[in-house]
Phi, psi and omega in degrees: 000321179296326179295320180296320180295318181294322180295319179298319180295318181296319180296321179294323180293322183287331180294127176287144181289135179281125181268150177291142179296128181277124178254123179282139181294143183266063183283333184282125174272155181286138177292134179293150180281175181300317180295317180296322178298315179299318181295316178296319179297318179297316179298320178297315178299317179298316179296319178297319179296317178298320180296316178298317179297317179296321178295318178297316178297322178295316178298317179297319179295322178296316179298315179298319179295318179296318178297315180296320179295317178298316179298319179297315181296321178294317179297321178297317179295317179297319180294320178297317177297320179298316179299315180296315181297317180296318179296318180294317179295322180296318178295319184284340184302312181296314181297318180295317179297319179301309182293324178296320180295317179295317180299324179292331180277339186300319178299325177295316179298318178301317181294324177295318178298318178295320179297321179295323179294327184252013180296134185278324180248155185296324182294316178296317181298316179297322178296316179293321178295325176295317177298316180299316180298316178298318181296318179296321178297317179297315179299319180297317178295331179278356179087014180266127180254145176261141177215167181102082180240153176298134180098344176292156176282137180292132178229114184298341180286335183234347181247148175243111183274124179250347179216158179222134178227160174258122180217117182290337181285341181252150179286178181288141180057041179255141178285121182268328181207146179246120178271326181209128182291153177259156180223143178214155175235107186067233179269350184275124178277123177275317176210134178285147177282131179264121190222167171250130185252139178261144176057000000 
């Protein structure tokens, strides 16, 4: 029995071991054929063309956006200027209307002053002087100032010189005669004083 066991062992030793079938990894991809290469090349060209088209559209969209943004900013600035201008005009409207009304009354006042200068009787002259005094009081309460007196220094910003004379008794740029008084309200000139300037 022992012999049989030994023989079996020997036979097993002599038998070559069966190896597992070795499978090589299929790492290699198949090379594309000529037709497949052409098809892939065509698809690549189409994708490149689409990409270029998309880039052009993107650039165009950026330009359009920049133009729209610029237009928006200009409109915003114009609207802001419009608001400021409208507010300024609104503020000036009352002042301008006020000054226009006073300017319309000034010729009447000038005629009353002339009438007082040429009044033949004392009673008429006193009545006209009273009207003139009342009118000046009203103008003063309205904030309207009268300017342009003989002896004042000539100022081209508020006086209008219509004549020029040489007079040694008067200084340089001195008002020698006033033809028409000037009026202003604050900084706004309602009427320039019409004067004769010496030297």
